[in-house]
Backbone as a chain_set.jsonl record, in Angstrom:
{"seq": "MTKEKKNMEVLSIIFDLDGTLLDTIDGLSDTVNEVMQDFNFPEHSRAAYKNFIGNGLNKLIERAVPQGTSTETIEQCCNAFKRLYAKSWKSNCCPYAGINDMLAELQKRRVNLAVLSNKPHEFTKLFVEEYFPGNIFQAVFGQREGFGKKPDPAVAIEIANMLQVNTHKILFVGDSGVDIQTGKNAQMKTAGVSWGFRPVEELLENAPDLIINHPLELLDYVTATR", "coords": {"N": [[91.436, 129.328, 89.431], [89.062, 129.884, 92.006], [87.781, 132.542, 94.052], [86.283, 131.612, 96.133], [87.506, 129.336, 96.984], [89.674, 130.062, 98.421], [91.519, 130.414, 101.523], [90.979, 127.922, 102.796], [89.998, 125.634, 105.35], [92.532, 124.081, 106.564], [94.359, 121.835, 108.334], [96.455, 120.115, 108.105], [98.941, 119.037, 105.73], [99.653, 116.753, 103.198], [102.337, 115.885, 101.269], [103.355, 114.772, 98.056], [106.543, 113.485, 96.905], [108.7, 113.192, 94.738], [108.883, 115.299, 91.976], [107.192, 117.059, 93.14], [108.005, 118.164, 95.735], [110.746, 117.794, 95.356], [113.078, 117.936, 92.649], [113.929, 115.249, 91.081], [114.523, 114.013, 88.746], [116.86, 113.668, 87.16], [118.637, 111.932, 88.585], [117.011, 109.651, 88.887], [116.387, 108.92, 86.189], [118.955, 108.582, 85.078], [119.915, 106.464, 86.632], [118.1, 104.362, 86.089], [118.587, 104.123, 83.366], [121.208, 103.214, 83.456], [120.775, 100.699, 84.519], [119.319, 99.658, 82.372], [121.342, 99.582, 80.437], [123.03, 97.649, 81.592], [121.491, 95.389, 81.304], [121.292, 95.172, 78.639], [119.186, 96.546, 77.385], [117.164, 98.985, 75.624], [117.783, 102.499, 76.187], [116.165, 105.43, 77.682], [114.678, 108.71, 77.277], [114.777, 111.695, 79.387], [112.301, 112.931, 79.319], [110.626, 110.786, 78.735], [110.918, 109.294, 81.078], [109.624, 110.925, 82.898], [107.009, 110.292, 82.478], [107.035, 107.629, 83.145], [107.427, 107.506, 85.879], [105.913, 107.435, 89.149], [104.185, 105.436, 90.0], [105.482, 103.715, 91.688], [108.487, 101.665, 92.177], [108.551, 99.111, 90.902], [106.672, 99.367, 88.836], [107.839, 101.473, 87.434], [110.194, 100.26, 86.423], [109.005, 98.227, 84.946], [107.785, 99.701, 82.941], [109.995, 100.714, 81.676], [111.506, 98.6, 80.64], [111.71, 96.367, 77.75], [108.628, 95.39, 76.162], [107.077, 92.405, 77.206], [109.117, 91.429, 78.739], [110.295, 89.203, 81.219], [108.83, 88.503, 84.46], [110.697, 87.739, 86.351], [113.083, 88.884, 85.352], [112.406, 91.592, 85.495], [112.251, 91.874, 88.266], [114.946, 91.424, 88.884], [116.039, 93.672, 87.662], [114.897, 95.669, 89.255], [116.177, 95.162, 91.704], [118.8, 95.677, 90.925], [118.565, 98.389, 90.36], [118.106, 99.435, 92.961], [120.573, 98.9, 94.189], [122.319, 100.516, 92.669], [121.141, 103.042, 92.918], [121.421, 103.562, 95.584], [123.934, 104.583, 95.72], [123.909, 106.803, 94.082], [121.786, 108.51, 94.571], [121.556, 111.23, 95.213], [122.131, 112.629, 92.929], [122.253, 115.522, 91.092], [119.97, 116.512, 92.361], [117.465, 118.616, 93.777], [115.457, 120.827, 95.844], [112.48, 122.226, 94.453], [112.283, 125.621, 93.264], [111.245, 127.901, 95.687], [110.084, 126.057, 97.38], [111.279, 125.61, 99.959], [110.816, 128.084, 101.23], [108.033, 128.096, 101.231], [107.488, 125.861, 102.898], [108.6, 126.756, 105.302], [106.923, 128.909, 105.937], [104.469, 127.597, 106.197], [105.007, 126.085, 108.45], [105.201, 128.153, 110.321], [102.566, 128.855, 110.401], [101.57, 126.775, 111.744], [100.786, 124.446, 110.493], [100.476, 121.029, 110.186], [102.776, 118.839, 108.628], [103.413, 116.348, 106.134], [104.867, 113.588, 104.279], [104.151, 111.515, 101.544], [105.071, 109.001, 99.472], [105.463, 107.017, 96.479], [107.946, 106.075, 96.072], [110.513, 103.753, 97.087], [110.526, 103.105, 100.602], [112.907, 103.396, 102.135], [114.505, 105.064, 100.58], [112.881, 107.305, 100.342], [112.926, 108.27, 102.989], [115.667, 108.891, 103.186], [115.951, 111.019, 101.313], [114.257, 113.001, 102.413], [115.444, 113.446, 104.923], [117.91, 114.439, 104.082], [117.384, 116.736, 102.474], [115.411, 118.17, 103.746], [115.951, 118.798, 106.601], [115.592, 118.76, 110.233], [113.169, 117.953, 111.317], [110.866, 118.811, 109.908], [108.707, 117.506, 108.826], [106.002, 115.681, 110.132], [105.328, 113.107, 109.591], [106.633, 110.605, 107.478], [106.476, 108.649, 104.712], [107.34, 106.12, 102.435], [107.026, 103.683, 99.792], [106.203, 100.695, 101.293], [106.767, 97.272, 102.033], [103.983, 95.169, 101.918], [102.129, 97.139, 102.182], [99.707, 99.091, 100.467], [100.192, 100.885, 97.375], [100.0, 104.378, 96.426], [97.298, 105.005, 94.189], [95.932, 103.912, 96.406], [94.318, 104.647, 99.403], [95.105, 103.979, 101.973], [97.54, 104.468, 103.463], [97.621, 107.235, 103.477], [95.377, 107.73, 105.034], [96.272, 106.495, 107.339], [98.289, 108.315, 108.034], [96.684, 110.547, 108.608], [95.409, 109.594, 110.908], [97.635, 109.316, 112.601], [98.337, 112.005, 112.891], [96.125, 112.886, 114.084], [94.001, 114.236, 112.823], [91.063, 115.134, 111.121], [90.221, 113.733, 107.987], [88.996, 115.453, 106.163], [90.083, 117.875, 106.683], [92.576, 117.886, 105.69], [94.993, 118.499, 103.201], [95.975, 117.111, 100.181], [98.82, 117.143, 98.246], [100.22, 117.066, 95.045], [101.93, 116.097, 91.954], [100.727, 114.557, 90.037], [98.118, 112.556, 88.446], [97.737, 110.285, 89.986], [98.333, 111.183, 92.572], [96.249, 113.031, 93.028], [94.069, 111.304, 92.865], [94.621, 109.714, 95.088], [94.29, 111.501, 97.258], [91.546, 112.127, 96.917], [90.427, 109.572, 97.234], [90.931, 109.217, 99.895], [89.255, 111.019, 100.99], [90.159, 113.638, 101.209], [91.062, 117.113, 100.735], [92.408, 118.328, 97.619], [95.349, 119.264, 95.766], [96.893, 120.072, 92.77], [100.151, 120.363, 91.318], [101.81, 122.368, 88.953], [104.448, 122.352, 88.202], [105.737, 119.937, 88.129], [106.431, 116.502, 87.148], [104.386, 115.54, 85.509], [101.963, 116.424, 82.935], [99.835, 119.368, 82.976], [97.354, 118.803, 81.943], [96.842, 116.179, 82.733], [96.419, 116.542, 85.449], [94.103, 118.167, 85.397], [92.26, 116.381, 84.322], [91.752, 114.824, 86.509], [90.516, 116.486, 88.266], [91.339, 118.251, 90.615], [90.946, 120.141, 93.71], [92.433, 122.437, 93.657], [94.81, 123.965, 91.434], [98.136, 124.789, 91.4], [100.75, 127.029, 90.444], [103.154, 127.809, 91.433], [105.098, 127.185, 94.353], [104.655, 129.072, 96.487], [102.128, 130.015, 95.995], [100.417, 128.276, 97.22], [100.121, 129.179, 99.777], [98.171, 131.104, 99.667], [95.834, 129.769, 99.889], [95.724, 128.23, 102.133], [95.018, 128.187, 105.451], [95.713, 127.565, 108.616], [93.801, 126.72, 111.492], [94.31, 126.598, 114.286]], "CA": [[91.046, 129.226, 90.82], [88.008, 130.806, 92.39], [88.012, 133.144, 95.358], [85.599, 130.829, 97.151], [88.368, 128.252, 97.445], [90.774, 130.575, 99.228], [91.395, 130.303, 102.973], [90.394, 126.654, 103.199], [90.404, 125.186, 106.678], [93.463, 122.968, 106.395], [95.225, 121.682, 109.498], [97.61, 119.294, 107.734], [99.175, 118.854, 104.302], [100.475, 115.616, 102.795], [102.99, 116.156, 99.993], [104.149, 113.836, 97.269], [107.96, 113.866, 96.966], [109.311, 113.394, 93.418], [108.075, 116.117, 91.093], [106.38, 117.983, 93.939], [108.961, 118.866, 96.593], [112.11, 117.653, 94.837], [113.337, 117.579, 91.251], [114.796, 114.067, 91.162], [114.442, 113.311, 87.466], [118.176, 113.295, 86.64], [119.13, 110.743, 89.267], [116.16, 108.506, 88.57], [116.534, 108.496, 84.791], [120.316, 108.087, 84.864], [120.068, 105.161, 87.278], [117.367, 103.347, 85.323], [119.316, 103.902, 82.106], [122.364, 102.363, 83.762], [120.222, 99.342, 84.608], [118.995, 99.233, 81.007], [122.621, 99.233, 79.811], [123.527, 96.395, 82.165], [120.668, 94.28, 80.815], [121.251, 95.296, 77.174], [117.892, 97.066, 76.967], [117.255, 100.376, 75.154], [117.651, 103.574, 77.173], [115.051, 106.338, 77.443], [114.92, 110.13, 77.542], [114.214, 112.213, 80.626], [110.871, 113.168, 79.09], [109.939, 109.496, 78.863], [110.893, 108.888, 82.481], [108.612, 111.709, 83.614], [105.758, 109.542, 82.35], [107.193, 106.307, 83.76], [107.511, 107.653, 87.333], [104.705, 107.81, 89.869], [103.442, 104.281, 90.503], [106.375, 102.817, 92.396], [109.674, 101.182, 91.478], [108.272, 97.98, 90.016], [105.992, 99.877, 87.644], [108.841, 102.253, 86.702], [111.032, 99.325, 85.671], [108.135, 97.537, 83.988], [107.568, 100.608, 81.811], [111.27, 100.998, 81.015], [112.031, 97.426, 79.932], [110.92, 96.007, 76.567], [107.392, 94.644, 76.377], [107.263, 90.963, 77.216], [110.196, 91.049, 79.661], [109.776, 88.312, 82.257], [108.708, 89.017, 85.829], [111.981, 87.489, 87.02], [114.046, 89.893, 84.901], [111.974, 92.872, 86.072], [112.681, 91.858, 89.67], [116.402, 91.6, 88.877], [116.281, 95.084, 87.341], [114.549, 96.441, 90.454], [117.26, 94.98, 92.673], [119.958, 96.404, 90.399], [118.285, 99.811, 90.569], [118.306, 99.77, 94.375], [122.015, 98.906, 94.465], [122.925, 101.682, 92.021], [120.546, 104.278, 93.437], [121.972, 103.773, 96.924], [125.184, 105.333, 95.563], [123.769, 107.993, 93.23], [120.455, 109.078, 94.762], [121.585, 112.696, 95.314], [122.604, 113.182, 91.665], [121.552, 116.69, 90.534], [118.669, 116.663, 93.008], [117.29, 119.831, 94.577], [114.064, 121.261, 95.993], [112.028, 123.22, 93.478], [112.345, 127.005, 93.735], [110.112, 128.318, 96.498], [109.611, 125.002, 98.288], [111.732, 125.825, 101.333], [110.096, 129.241, 101.776], [106.66, 127.651, 101.473], [107.463, 124.992, 104.074], [108.877, 127.581, 106.482], [105.719, 129.679, 106.258], [103.454, 126.665, 106.681], [105.361, 125.778, 109.834], [104.811, 129.317, 111.132], [101.106, 128.814, 110.523], [101.287, 125.588, 112.553], [100.193, 123.392, 109.666], [101.231, 119.777, 110.251], [103.231, 118.462, 107.293], [103.792, 114.942, 105.964], [105.256, 113.162, 102.929], [103.755, 110.165, 101.139], [105.637, 108.752, 98.148], [105.546, 105.636, 95.995], [109.362, 105.702, 96.073], [110.793, 102.861, 98.213], [110.521, 103.828, 101.877], [114.25, 103.743, 102.606], [114.98, 106.216, 99.811], [112.052, 108.455, 100.731], [113.477, 108.79, 104.248], [116.973, 109.495, 102.897], [115.761, 112.309, 100.651], [113.674, 113.973, 103.343], [116.452, 113.775, 105.936], [118.987, 115.201, 103.455], [116.985, 118.024, 101.895], [114.481, 118.871, 104.638], [116.308, 118.404, 107.965], [114.995, 119.544, 111.31], [111.829, 117.478, 111.681], [109.823, 119.616, 109.266], [107.555, 116.649, 108.555], [105.598, 114.849, 111.263], [105.24, 111.721, 109.113], [107.274, 110.404, 106.176], [106.305, 107.268, 104.284], [107.461, 105.684, 101.058], [106.416, 102.376, 99.566], [106.648, 99.657, 102.227], [106.251, 95.939, 101.719], [102.762, 94.843, 102.641], [101.233, 98.293, 102.166], [99.312, 99.48, 99.122], [100.759, 102.104, 96.795], [99.042, 105.352, 95.912], [96.244, 105.791, 94.846], [95.34, 103.306, 97.599], [94.34, 105.706, 100.414], [95.319, 103.446, 103.321], [98.628, 105.126, 104.197], [97.183, 108.618, 103.695], [94.481, 107.689, 106.195], [97.155, 106.201, 108.479], [98.916, 109.586, 108.41], [95.639, 111.352, 109.258], [95.231, 109.067, 112.26], [98.828, 109.678, 113.367], [98.287, 113.44, 113.174], [94.853, 113.121, 114.781], [93.305, 115.267, 112.057], [90.027, 114.633, 110.232], [90.698, 113.749, 106.599], [88.416, 116.596, 105.449], [90.893, 119.058, 106.988], [93.913, 117.601, 105.165], [95.188, 118.771, 101.774], [96.97, 116.239, 99.541], [99.451, 117.938, 97.192], [101.1, 116.27, 94.198], [102.09, 116.514, 90.555], [100.2, 113.542, 89.113], [96.772, 112.066, 88.663], [97.783, 109.324, 91.091], [98.262, 111.933, 93.828], [94.904, 113.57, 93.174], [93.205, 110.162, 93.162], [94.887, 109.296, 96.465], [93.603, 112.431, 98.148], [90.1, 111.948, 96.795], [90.08, 108.28, 97.825], [91.024, 109.369, 101.349], [88.308, 112.086, 101.344], [90.933, 114.832, 101.529], [91.148, 118.133, 99.697], [93.526, 118.009, 96.726], [95.981, 120.332, 94.985], [97.876, 119.65, 91.781], [101.207, 121.347, 91.057], [102.091, 122.36, 87.513], [105.894, 122.374, 87.93], [106.294, 118.603, 88.314], [106.76, 115.61, 86.044], [103.231, 115.236, 84.661], [101.359, 117.612, 82.322], [98.671, 119.937, 83.651], [96.163, 118.122, 81.43], [96.584, 115.01, 83.577], [95.829, 117.045, 86.689], [92.743, 118.621, 85.114], [91.419, 115.196, 84.126], [91.433, 114.261, 87.821], [89.696, 117.496, 88.947], [91.724, 118.64, 91.973], [90.333, 121.368, 94.22], [93.315, 123.541, 93.284], [96.053, 123.77, 90.693], [99.022, 125.912, 91.703], [101.858, 127.138, 89.498], [104.372, 128.108, 92.199], [104.86, 126.758, 95.73], [104.14, 130.11, 97.38], [100.696, 130.188, 95.755], [99.671, 127.437, 98.157], [99.876, 129.956, 100.99], [96.945, 131.883, 99.478], [94.667, 128.914, 100.063], [95.846, 127.413, 103.339], [95.075, 128.907, 106.718], [95.455, 126.675, 109.749], [92.932, 127.371, 112.482], [94.554, 125.965, 115.583]], "C": [[89.945, 130.239, 91.124], [88.264, 131.335, 93.786], [87.378, 132.327, 96.47], [86.496, 129.736, 97.729], [89.547, 128.754, 98.27], [90.456, 130.414, 100.712], [90.63, 129.052, 103.395], [90.865, 126.315, 104.607], [91.233, 123.912, 106.522], [94.391, 122.932, 107.6], [96.498, 120.917, 109.169], [97.707, 119.204, 106.215], [100.055, 117.629, 104.106], [101.021, 115.917, 101.403], [103.5, 114.867, 99.36], [105.601, 114.328, 97.312], [108.522, 114.204, 95.584], [108.381, 114.2, 92.514], [107.182, 117.103, 91.817], [107.265, 118.82, 94.852], [110.352, 118.9, 95.98], [112.117, 117.337, 93.346], [114.381, 116.472, 91.243], [114.965, 113.374, 89.815], [115.807, 112.868, 86.949], [118.679, 112.001, 87.268], [118.329, 109.502, 88.939], [116.4, 108.001, 87.153], [117.928, 107.949, 84.516], [120.499, 106.691, 85.453], [119.325, 104.075, 86.512], [118.064, 103.083, 83.993], [120.566, 103.055, 82.321], [121.925, 100.905, 83.899], [119.904, 98.81, 83.214], [120.266, 98.817, 80.261], [123.099, 97.867, 80.281], [122.763, 95.181, 81.636], [120.508, 94.304, 79.292], [119.862, 95.666, 76.647], [118.06, 98.499, 76.471], [117.088, 101.374, 76.303], [116.515, 104.512, 76.761], [115.442, 107.772, 77.796], [114.348, 110.531, 78.901], [112.713, 112.456, 80.483], [110.073, 111.879, 79.233], [109.831, 109.087, 80.32], [109.892, 109.694, 83.293], [107.245, 111.041, 83.54], [105.827, 108.167, 82.996], [107.05, 106.364, 85.283], [106.13, 107.93, 87.925], [103.928, 106.661, 90.474], [104.335, 103.268, 91.204], [107.48, 102.257, 91.52], [109.352, 100.073, 90.492], [107.618, 98.443, 88.719], [106.937, 100.723, 86.793], [109.697, 101.338, 85.834], [110.215, 98.605, 84.602], [107.899, 98.396, 82.742], [108.847, 100.845, 81.016], [111.783, 99.821, 80.189], [111.174, 97.125, 78.706], [109.675, 95.205, 76.935], [107.666, 93.15, 76.282], [108.401, 90.491, 78.098], [109.61, 90.254, 80.82], [109.722, 89.002, 83.617], [110.021, 88.853, 86.585], [113.013, 88.542, 86.633], [113.684, 91.27, 85.45], [112.406, 92.964, 87.531], [114.193, 92.048, 89.775], [116.767, 93.054, 88.578], [115.968, 95.978, 88.54], [115.654, 96.348, 91.501], [118.518, 95.712, 92.232], [119.778, 97.905, 90.587], [118.58, 100.214, 92.011], [119.786, 99.837, 94.721], [122.666, 100.163, 93.894], [122.426, 102.986, 92.639], [121.047, 104.589, 94.841], [123.256, 104.592, 96.876], [124.971, 106.684, 94.878], [122.489, 108.784, 93.478], [120.436, 110.601, 94.825], [121.948, 113.386, 94.002], [121.696, 114.297, 91.144], [120.163, 116.899, 91.119], [118.617, 117.975, 93.777], [115.805, 120.099, 94.769], [113.713, 122.248, 94.882], [112.073, 124.616, 94.103], [111.068, 127.357, 94.494], [109.63, 127.294, 97.499], [110.021, 125.285, 99.729], [111.028, 127.007, 101.985], [108.65, 128.874, 102.096], [106.563, 126.819, 102.744], [107.686, 125.788, 105.351], [107.634, 128.362, 106.903], [104.602, 128.772, 106.773], [103.735, 126.25, 108.121], [104.966, 126.92, 110.762], [103.305, 129.333, 111.38], [100.627, 127.576, 111.272], [100.484, 124.546, 111.779], [101.062, 122.146, 109.791], [101.539, 119.293, 108.84], [103.665, 117.002, 107.26], [104.171, 114.697, 104.508], [104.759, 111.741, 102.706], [104.169, 109.956, 99.689], [105.482, 107.287, 97.772], [106.991, 105.192, 95.792], [109.595, 104.724, 97.227], [111.035, 103.64, 99.505], [111.911, 104.28, 102.309], [114.801, 104.953, 101.86], [114.167, 107.47, 100.131], [112.598, 109.093, 102.0], [114.813, 109.483, 104.017], [116.821, 110.885, 102.3], [115.239, 113.364, 101.625], [114.692, 114.393, 104.395], [117.561, 114.65, 105.362], [118.547, 116.608, 103.072], [116.024, 118.826, 102.771], [114.754, 118.469, 106.087], [115.527, 119.223, 109.0], [113.569, 119.172, 111.645], [110.719, 118.384, 111.158], [108.539, 118.803, 109.122], [107.269, 115.74, 109.746], [105.467, 113.373, 110.879], [105.851, 111.651, 107.721], [107.155, 108.929, 105.812], [106.556, 107.139, 102.787], [106.769, 104.349, 100.913], [107.047, 101.341, 100.49], [106.015, 98.327, 101.844], [105.022, 95.654, 102.572], [101.759, 95.977, 102.699], [100.925, 98.673, 100.718], [99.991, 100.763, 98.679], [99.636, 103.098, 96.497], [98.566, 104.893, 94.528], [95.475, 105.087, 95.957], [95.428, 104.333, 98.733], [94.778, 105.262, 101.799], [96.397, 104.194, 104.094], [98.302, 106.604, 104.417], [96.262, 108.696, 104.91], [95.268, 107.362, 107.46], [97.83, 107.479, 108.974], [97.902, 110.48, 109.125], [95.423, 110.899, 110.694], [96.42, 109.403, 113.15], [98.781, 111.138, 113.808], [97.043, 113.83, 113.96], [94.091, 114.287, 114.152], [92.275, 114.593, 111.154], [90.485, 114.753, 108.787], [90.167, 114.948, 105.817], [89.209, 117.881, 105.683], [92.356, 118.853, 106.588], [93.919, 117.887, 103.666], [96.272, 117.846, 101.247], [97.5, 116.959, 98.313], [100.384, 117.056, 96.367], [101.065, 116.716, 92.754], [101.454, 115.556, 89.557], [98.753, 113.2, 89.42], [96.697, 111.077, 89.81], [97.662, 110.04, 92.432], [96.863, 112.484, 94.073], [93.923, 112.448, 93.52], [93.381, 109.702, 94.605], [94.152, 110.188, 97.449], [92.099, 112.259, 98.108], [89.657, 110.635, 97.442], [90.103, 108.328, 99.35], [90.082, 110.444, 101.875], [89.039, 113.319, 101.867], [90.758, 115.868, 100.427], [92.39, 117.842, 98.851], [94.031, 119.242, 95.992], [96.988, 119.712, 94.033], [98.892, 120.746, 91.549], [101.657, 121.218, 89.606], [103.573, 122.266, 87.183], [106.519, 120.975, 87.936], [106.501, 117.825, 87.032], [105.605, 115.438, 85.049], [102.6, 116.513, 84.107], [100.125, 118.079, 83.091], [97.392, 119.239, 83.196], [95.815, 116.896, 82.273], [95.951, 115.427, 84.899], [94.371, 117.426, 86.465], [91.783, 117.449, 84.938], [90.961, 114.6, 85.456], [90.774, 115.263, 88.757], [90.107, 117.766, 90.393], [90.965, 119.888, 92.411], [91.117, 122.596, 93.783], [94.356, 123.063, 92.291], [96.907, 124.999, 90.95], [100.253, 125.848, 90.806], [103.181, 127.491, 90.153], [104.096, 127.743, 93.649], [104.239, 127.821, 96.629], [102.66, 130.397, 97.148], [99.862, 129.382, 96.741], [99.289, 128.221, 99.408], [98.607, 130.795, 100.885], [95.695, 131.085, 99.817], [94.653, 128.177, 101.394], [95.973, 128.306, 104.562], [94.741, 127.923, 107.823], [94.642, 127.433, 110.787], [93.094, 126.695, 113.835], [94.38, 126.974, 116.711]], "O": [[89.918, 131.328, 90.55], [88.887, 130.664, 94.609], [87.855, 132.332, 97.605], [86.265, 129.267, 98.843], [90.338, 127.952, 98.767], [89.297, 130.295, 101.109], [89.743, 129.114, 104.246], [91.978, 126.659, 105.006], [90.695, 122.815, 106.368], [95.123, 123.888, 107.857], [97.503, 121.048, 109.867], [96.704, 119.284, 105.506], [101.081, 117.482, 104.769], [100.258, 116.174, 100.472], [104.012, 113.984, 100.049], [105.857, 115.464, 97.711], [108.789, 115.369, 95.291], [107.226, 113.825, 92.312], [106.489, 117.898, 91.182], [107.276, 120.047, 94.755], [111.054, 119.907, 96.07], [111.284, 116.58, 92.847], [115.576, 116.733, 91.382], [115.496, 112.265, 89.752], [115.912, 111.795, 86.355], [119.099, 111.084, 86.563], [118.891, 108.426, 88.736], [116.594, 106.805, 86.937], [118.073, 106.959, 83.798], [121.153, 105.838, 84.854], [119.86, 102.985, 86.306], [118.124, 101.939, 83.543], [120.936, 102.265, 81.453], [122.619, 99.993, 83.45], [120.184, 97.651, 82.908], [120.267, 97.821, 79.538], [123.518, 97.033, 79.479], [123.315, 94.086, 81.534], [119.705, 93.562, 78.727], [119.422, 95.169, 75.61], [119.015, 99.168, 76.864], [116.352, 101.126, 77.259], [115.975, 104.415, 75.659], [116.41, 108.007, 78.519], [113.543, 109.808, 79.488], [111.947, 112.215, 81.416], [108.973, 111.881, 79.786], [108.792, 108.593, 80.758], [109.361, 109.192, 84.284], [106.419, 111.207, 84.437], [104.796, 107.597, 83.356], [106.609, 105.399, 85.907], [105.288, 108.571, 87.296], [103.102, 106.869, 91.363], [103.983, 102.093, 91.305], [107.432, 102.352, 90.294], [109.834, 100.095, 89.359], [107.965, 97.971, 87.636], [106.851, 100.698, 85.565], [109.901, 101.608, 84.651], [110.687, 98.402, 83.484], [107.824, 97.879, 81.628], [108.794, 101.141, 79.823], [112.422, 100.019, 79.156], [110.032, 97.578, 78.626], [109.676, 94.44, 77.9], [108.389, 92.689, 75.398], [108.64, 89.288, 78.206], [108.549, 90.597, 81.341], [110.462, 89.948, 83.887], [110.41, 89.723, 87.364], [113.741, 89.039, 87.492], [114.57, 92.034, 85.831], [112.873, 94.01, 87.979], [114.667, 92.758, 90.662], [117.697, 93.601, 89.172], [116.693, 96.936, 88.808], [116.02, 97.351, 92.112], [119.224, 96.297, 93.054], [120.725, 98.611, 90.934], [119.235, 101.228, 92.25], [120.213, 100.725, 95.459], [123.476, 100.802, 94.565], [123.202, 103.917, 92.855], [121.092, 105.752, 95.242], [123.631, 105.222, 97.864], [125.762, 107.608, 95.071], [122.139, 109.647, 92.673], [119.411, 111.213, 94.524], [122.062, 114.611, 93.968], [120.537, 114.064, 90.802], [119.275, 117.412, 90.439], [119.615, 118.396, 94.361], [114.982, 119.661, 93.965], [114.565, 123.014, 94.432], [111.92, 124.771, 95.314], [109.959, 127.141, 94.006], [108.842, 127.625, 98.385], [109.186, 125.206, 100.63], [110.679, 126.946, 103.164], [108.109, 129.296, 103.118], [105.675, 127.033, 103.568], [107.041, 125.531, 106.367], [107.332, 128.46, 108.092], [103.871, 129.148, 107.689], [102.811, 126.084, 108.917], [104.456, 126.687, 111.858], [102.837, 129.768, 112.432], [99.425, 127.355, 111.416], [99.625, 123.86, 112.332], [102.263, 122.204, 109.528], [100.677, 119.329, 107.961], [104.214, 116.483, 108.233], [103.844, 115.488, 103.623], [104.922, 110.872, 103.563], [103.686, 110.643, 98.789], [105.383, 106.421, 98.642], [107.238, 104.057, 95.384], [108.937, 104.847, 98.261], [111.666, 104.697, 99.498], [112.086, 105.4, 102.789], [115.494, 105.781, 102.452], [114.715, 108.572, 100.182], [112.72, 110.315, 102.082], [115.069, 110.545, 104.585], [117.488, 111.825, 102.733], [115.733, 114.491, 101.648], [114.791, 115.575, 104.722], [118.099, 115.507, 106.063], [119.272, 117.571, 103.323], [115.845, 120.026, 102.56], [113.897, 117.87, 106.736], [114.895, 120.23, 108.68], [112.83, 119.986, 112.199], [109.758, 118.685, 111.867], [107.435, 119.327, 109.272], [108.173, 115.111, 110.296], [105.491, 112.498, 111.744], [105.618, 112.525, 106.886], [107.671, 108.064, 106.52], [106.06, 107.929, 101.984], [106.018, 103.926, 101.792], [108.261, 101.135, 100.477], [104.872, 98.273, 101.389], [105.022, 95.869, 103.784], [100.653, 95.8, 103.21], [101.793, 98.583, 99.85], [100.324, 101.62, 99.498], [98.477, 102.716, 96.338], [99.393, 104.42, 93.748], [94.458, 105.607, 96.415], [96.514, 104.846, 99.0], [94.821, 106.08, 102.718], [96.196, 104.525, 105.262], [98.675, 107.166, 105.447], [96.363, 109.621, 105.716], [94.969, 107.889, 108.532], [97.934, 107.705, 110.179], [98.229, 111.101, 110.136], [95.271, 111.725, 111.594], [96.243, 109.737, 114.321], [99.134, 111.471, 114.94], [96.924, 114.957, 114.44], [93.608, 115.188, 114.839], [92.578, 113.596, 110.498], [91.072, 115.764, 108.403], [90.832, 115.414, 104.891], [89.028, 118.863, 104.963], [93.251, 119.545, 107.074], [92.97, 117.557, 102.956], [97.37, 117.797, 101.802], [96.728, 117.346, 97.436], [101.244, 116.373, 96.924], [100.285, 117.588, 92.371], [101.625, 115.724, 88.35], [98.231, 113.506, 90.492], [95.7, 111.035, 90.531], [96.97, 109.562, 93.331], [96.349, 112.413, 95.189], [93.048, 112.624, 94.368], [92.408, 109.343, 95.268], [93.476, 109.705, 98.358], [91.446, 112.247, 99.151], [88.63, 110.59, 98.121], [89.387, 107.579, 100.014], [90.098, 110.755, 103.066], [88.609, 113.958, 102.827], [90.351, 115.535, 99.314], [93.318, 117.182, 99.318], [93.264, 120.139, 95.642], [97.837, 118.92, 94.443], [98.549, 121.928, 91.577], [101.858, 120.115, 89.097], [103.934, 122.117, 86.015], [107.731, 120.853, 87.761], [106.718, 118.402, 85.967], [105.845, 115.211, 83.863], [102.688, 117.568, 84.734], [99.461, 117.293, 83.765], [96.45, 119.099, 83.976], [94.641, 116.607, 82.502], [95.057, 114.751, 85.408], [93.501, 117.052, 87.252], [90.628, 117.519, 85.358], [89.917, 113.952, 85.527], [90.498, 114.941, 89.912], [89.315, 117.539, 91.308], [90.407, 120.606, 91.582], [90.545, 123.664, 93.564], [94.743, 121.894, 92.302], [96.457, 126.125, 90.742], [100.733, 124.771, 90.455], [104.222, 127.474, 89.496], [102.987, 127.96, 94.138], [103.381, 127.503, 97.453], [102.002, 130.966, 98.019], [98.734, 129.757, 97.061], [98.256, 127.957, 100.024], [98.025, 131.161, 101.906], [94.621, 131.655, 100.009], [93.648, 127.556, 101.74], [96.92, 129.082, 104.687], [93.593, 127.494, 107.946], [94.785, 128.646, 110.937], [92.114, 126.273, 114.449], [94.544, 126.627, 117.881]]}, "num_chains": 1, "name": "protein.A"}
């Protein structure tokens, strides 16, 4: 990081959820493996699932099932996942160390906060309400039918309009190349986090404005100017 990038004028921050705010890998991988068992497909390691996650449920299942699996079977697996995940979504899930302190300080600085995930919308809302209660986030969106997934910038821009903040004064924070691409596509500043599911090399390939190694480091670069 360079000193010139410190104290950016940022009025709002949009966070990815899985691998950025919350460590959800156990619940996700266990649930997909249960689906794989039910359909007599091979299971996968947690390391493999870290690479499968990030482009929405359909793509997660498509990557987990054997090559050549029919579209109909993939859809059945997605529906099975939703049924199982509705019961086990909190499995071994927790915010990453430092996340709650970071969010509390950002609130003190009057930075508007939002979440944008490719996780199905109903589950995104459940996670945020459970682990970040108290209306910390002014907008929370997961994948909704009829709306494009990240890196499509449409929902990120929708959030900017809701918050009434110019996209150039919004920072998009995530753990994957998809997140960095989303922010860039929306003409937002971008920050990659090294503690998530994807390797730092993937972040570097997408050239974010920042890469941070601990949540509290973000505070060195963000100063709201309200």
